[in-house]
C-alpha positions as a Python dict, from the first residue, in 0.01 Angstrom:
ca = {
    (1, 'M'): (0, 0, 0),
    (2, 'T'): (56, 101, 368),
    (3, 'D'): (-83, -38, 690),
    (4, 'S'): (-132, 321, 815),
    (5, 'P'): (-482, 484, 752),
    (6, 'L'): (-318, 822, 697),
    (7, 'L'): (-48, 711, 484),
    (8, 'H'): (-289, 557, 303),
    (9, 'A'): (-516, 843, 240),
    (10, 'V'): (-198, 1022, 94),
    (11, 'E'): (-193, 725, -170),
    (12, 'V'): (-573, 739, -264),
    (13, 'M'): (-519, 1103, -327),
    (14, 'D'): (-217, 1073, -536),
    (15, 'R'): (-384, 833, -715),
    (16, 'L'): (-703, 1033, -802),
    (17, 'R'): (-465, 1289, -914),
    (18, 'S'): (-238, 1096, -1135),
    (19, 'P'): (-308, 989, -1494),
    (20, 'G'): (-544, 730, -1536),
    (21, 'G'): (-742, 849, -1201),
    (22, 'C'): (-1057, 1071, -1170),
    (23, 'P'): (-1097, 1333, -1465),
    (24, 'W'): (-1265, 1614, -1206),
    (25, 'D'): (-946, 1568, -955),
    (26, 'A'): (-733, 1658, -1196),
    (27, 'E'): (-864, 1924, -1339),
    (28, 'Q'): (-888, 2128, -957),
    (29, 'T'): (-646, 2387, -858),
    (30, 'H'): (-590, 2556, -534),
    (31, 'A'): (-858, 2853, -660),
    (32, 'S'): (-1125, 2619, -751),
    (33, 'L'): (-1085, 2436, -420),
    (34, 'L'): (-1163, 2709, -189),
    (35, 'Q'): (-1546, 2699, -185),
    (36, 'Y'): (-1514, 2315, -60),
    (37, 'L'): (-1230, 2431, 232),
    (38, 'V'): (-1488, 2663, 305),
    (39, 'E'): (-1789, 2490, 306),
    (40, 'E'): (-1625, 2169, 485),
    (41, 'C'): (-1492, 2421, 746),
    (42, 'Y'): (-1852, 2537, 849),
    (43, 'E'): (-1987, 2185, 847),
    (44, 'L'): (-1712, 2096, 1095),
    (45, 'Y'): (-1777, 2394, 1287),
    (46, 'Q'): (-2162, 2310, 1293),
    (47, 'A'): (-2097, 1958, 1400),
    (48, 'V'): (-1877, 2054, 1686),
    (49, 'E'): (-2142, 2333, 1764),
    (50, 'D'): (-2412, 2042, 1789),
    (51, 'G'): (-2202, 1819, 1985),
    (52, 'D'): (-2261, 1542, 1739),
    (53, 'R'): (-1932, 1325, 1767),
    (54, 'A'): (-2003, 1080, 1433),
    (55, 'A'): (-2047, 1404, 1244),
    (56, 'I'): (-1702, 1545, 1393),
    (57, 'R'): (-1536, 1253, 1288),
    (58, 'E'): (-1659, 1258, 933),
    (59, 'E'): (-1632, 1626, 883),
    (60, 'L'): (-1271, 1598, 1031),
    (61, 'G'): (-1199, 1351, 738),
    (62, 'D'): (-1368, 1595, 477),
    (63, 'V'): (-1124, 1892, 613),
    (64, 'L'): (-834, 1650, 597),
    (65, 'L'): (-950, 1570, 225),
    (66, 'Q'): (-875, 1958, 159),
    (67, 'V'): (-571, 1938, 299),
    (68, 'L'): (-417, 1620, 127),
    (69, 'F'): (-607, 1767, -210),
    (70, 'H'): (-445, 2108, -195),
    (71, 'A'): (-102, 1983, -75),
    (72, 'R'): (-128, 1687, -363),
    (73, 'V'): (-189, 2010, -597),
    (74, 'A'): (100, 2195, -500),
    (75, 'A'): (329, 1919, -583),
    (76, 'E'): (288, 2000, -954),
    (77, 'G'): (321, 2371, -944),
    (78, 'P'): (592, 2606, -923),
    (79, 'E'): (804, 2551, -611),
    (80, 'P'): (637, 2251, -556),
    (81, 'F'): (610, 2111, -227),
    (82, 'T'): (447, 1784, -65),
    (83, 'I'): (231, 1683, 231),
    (84, 'D'): (579, 1547, 379),
    (85, 'D'): (652, 1937, 391),
    (86, 'V'): (366, 2039, 500),
    (87, 'A'): (402, 1821, 804),
    (88, 'A'): (729, 1908, 874),
    (89, 'D'): (648, 2257, 900),
    (90, 'L'): (436, 2215, 1129),
    (91, 'V'): (612, 2021, 1342),
    (92, 'A'): (877, 2289, 1371),
    (93, 'K'): (611, 2543, 1419),
    (94, 'L'): (465, 2360, 1706),
    (95, 'V'): (789, 2285, 1860),
    (96, 'G'): (934, 2615, 1788),
    (97, 'R'): (644, 2782, 1956),
    (98, 'H'): (625, 2559, 2265),
    (99, 'P'): (989, 2626, 2416),
    (100, 'H'): (868, 2562, 2782),
    (101, 'V'): (763, 2206, 2654),
    (102, 'F'): (1035, 2086, 2425),
    (103, 'A'): (1346, 2288, 2529),
    (104, 'G'): (1254, 2379, 2879),
    (105, 'T'): (1409, 2697, 2880),
    (106, 'E'): (1125, 2901, 3001),
    (107, 'R'): (813, 2842, 3225),
    (108, 'V'): (455, 2880, 3110),
    (109, 'D'): (170, 2779, 3365),
    (110, 'T'): (-116, 2954, 3231),
    (111, 'A'): (-316, 2926, 2906),
    (112, 'E'): (-345, 3338, 2874),
    (113, 'R'): (41, 3331, 2924),
    (114, 'Q'): (83, 3101, 2643),
    (115, 'E'): (-127, 3261, 2425),
    (116, 'H'): (65, 3594, 2480),
    (117, 'R'): (340, 3372, 2453),
    (118, 'W'): (286, 3227, 2111),
    (119, 'E'): (208, 3561, 1973),
    (120, 'E'): (532, 3700, 2073),
    (121, 'L'): (707, 3415, 1918),
    (122, 'K'): (520, 3403, 1617),
    (123, 'R'): (597, 3798, 1573),
    (124, 'A'): (954, 3739, 1601),
    (125, 'E'): (949, 3441, 1351),
    (126, 'K'): (770, 3613, 1067),
    (127, 'Q'): (905, 3962, 1140),
    (128, 'R'): (589, 4126, 1149),
    (129, 'E'): (590, 4512, 1165),
    (130, 'S'): (230, 4515, 1260),
    (131, 'S'): (10, 4424, 1520),
    (132, 'V'): (-234, 4334, 1271),
    (133, 'D'): (-23, 4158, 1030),
    (134, 'G'): (-133, 3818, 949),
    (135, 'V'): (-518, 3888, 1060),
    (136, 'A'): (-698, 3678, 749),
    (137, 'T'): (-927, 3954, 631),
    (138, 'A'): (-1135, 3714, 430),
    (139, 'Q'): (-1262, 3562, 764),
    (140, 'P'): (-1663, 3666, 866),
    (141, 'A'): (-1685, 4020, 941),
    (142, 'I'): (-1778, 3995, 1304),
    (143, 'A'): (-1490, 3752, 1370),
    (144, 'L'): (-1283, 3995, 1174),
    (145, 'A'): (-1322, 4281, 1391),
    (146, 'A'): (-1315, 4084, 1678),
    (147, 'K'): (-983, 3951, 1593),
    (148, 'L'): (-879, 4298, 1501),
    (149, 'A'): (-985, 4420, 1849),
    (150, 'G'): (-785, 4146, 2029),
    (151, 'R'): (-510, 4208, 1841),
    (152, 'T'): (-476, 4593, 1925),
    (153, 'S'): (-559, 4576, 2269),
    (154, 'R'): (-251, 4337, 2351),
    (155, 'A'): (-7, 4610, 2146),
    (156, 'G'): (-203, 4848, 2358),
    (157, 'L'): (-428, 5066, 2146),
    (158, 'P'): (-674, 5294, 2331),
    (159, 'P'): (-997, 5162, 2339),
    (160, 'E'): (-1105, 5511, 2220),
    (161, 'L'): (-929, 5455, 1901),
    (162, 'L'): (-1125, 5142, 1776),
    (163, 'P'): (-1413, 5201, 1500),
    (164, 'S'): (-1677, 5460, 1608),
    (165, 'G'): (-1980, 5624, 1521),
    (166, 'S'): (-2380, 5615, 1404),
    (167, 'G'): (-2332, 5396, 1093),
    (168, 'V'): (-2447, 5021, 1137),
    (169, 'G'): (-2052, 4921, 1042),
    (170, 'E'): (-1919, 5117, 1302),
    (171, 'Q'): (-2191, 5001, 1525),
    (172, 'L'): (-2116, 4629, 1472),
    (173, 'F'): (-1765, 4682, 1482),
    (174, 'A'): (-1784, 4829, 1852),
    (175, 'L'): (-2020, 4586, 1972),
    (176, 'A'): (-1776, 4282, 1892),
    (177, 'A'): (-1520, 4447, 1983),
    (178, 'R'): (-1648, 4545, 2346),
    (179, 'A'): (-1739, 4147, 2311),
    (180, 'K'): (-1377, 4007, 2261),
    (181, 'L'): (-1224, 4230, 2503),
    (182, 'A'): (-1470, 4069, 2765),
    (183, 'G'): (-1375, 3744, 2685),
    (184, 'I'): (-1665, 3672, 2469),
    (185, 'D'): (-1642, 3525, 2093),
    (186, 'P'): (-1908, 3741, 1939),
    (187, 'E'): (-1883, 3518, 1646),
    (188, 'A'): (-2005, 3234, 1857),
    (189, 'E'): (-2251, 3440, 2022),
    (190, 'L'): (-2431, 3570, 1677),
    (191, 'R'): (-2403, 3216, 1527),
    (192, 'T'): (-2607, 3064, 1854),
    (193, 'T'): (-2871, 3346, 1817),
    (194, 'A'): (-2929, 3282, 1429),
    (195, 'R'): (-2958, 2889, 1472),
    (196, 'R'): (-3196, 2984, 1740),
    (197, 'F'): (-3382, 3180, 1537),
    (198, 'D'): (-3366, 2917, 1234),
    (199, 'A'): (-3500, 2689, 1461),
    (200, 'D'): (-3778, 2910, 1581),
    (201, 'V'): (-3902, 2972, 1228),
    (202, 'R'): (-3874, 2608, 1122),
    (203, 'A'): (-4089, 2525, 1443),
    (204, 'A'): (-4374, 2800, 1338),
    (205, 'E'): (-4371, 2692, 986),
    (206, 'S'): (-4409, 2315, 1114),
    (207, 'A'): (-4677, 2411, 1361),
    (208, 'A'): (-4905, 2610, 1063),
    (209, 'R'): (-4847, 2307, 850),
    (210, 'D'): (-5005, 2098, 1139),
    (211, 'A'): (-5312, 2350, 1147),
    (212, 'G'): (-5388, 2321, 785),
    (213, 'L'): (-5208, 2637, 646),
    (214, 'D'): (-4934, 2701, 383),
    (215, 'P'): (-4618, 2760, 564),
    (216, 'H'): (-4518, 2965, 257),
    (217, 'A'): (-4828, 3227, 286),
    (218, 'L'): (-4859, 3293, 653),
    (219, 'D'): (-4914, 3673, 713),
    (220, 'E'): (-4817, 3901, 1055),
    (221, 'Q'): (-5086, 3725, 1274),
    (222, 'A'): (-5035, 3362, 1143),
    (223, 'W'): (-4653, 3437, 1230),
    (224, 'L'): (-4754, 3548, 1584),
    (225, 'R'): (-4992, 3274, 1649),
    (226, 'F'): (-4717, 3014, 1585),
    (227, 'W'): (-4417, 3127, 1707),
    (228, 'P'): (-4273, 2932, 1988),
    (229, 'G'): (-4325, 3041, 2331),
    (230, 'R'): (-4598, 3279, 2234),
}
């Protein structure tokens, strides 16, 4: 048993996945674990939004579990690799994309310049043919629109070529693109508004309950009466 908590976590995951370990863990695949990966990332996102340090620590552990689990599954499959291979690739990537830190071959003195340099090095490393190669299309649609707008803007795409029109999709894309190009994260802004609305709904329902009403049977006038700030 190692004294390193991180290495101990690797050992625990190995024990759970090995014969004599946990039957549920042994049955999982990369595909079956995807739902948990998404859930845990969003729970960490919310903990950061809330500024809850204890929750951030816990949720980081849950995200780490997903990394360890997927690496352990990968060690058994075709073209196997281990968590050590994952870590080695990460180190190589971080060192290779920060030559100003590790090689001293160039100077980068602003975060904005580093962001552009990172993309340049990444594009050359992966031999990408398109400015939008590597954009994860499975991400939430608002975030996807913003990412595409940012990538194509750096590639010199004229703003008038961004999606436009009277359809809801075009209007949402245009709004997300304008926000991104103005330096605003539209996904974060929309989440903030949605969570504030969620809190207002709960507050109105609680006030109605305190007044002796069924919060599940409120009519329009009751909603207006109990809505916060009215």
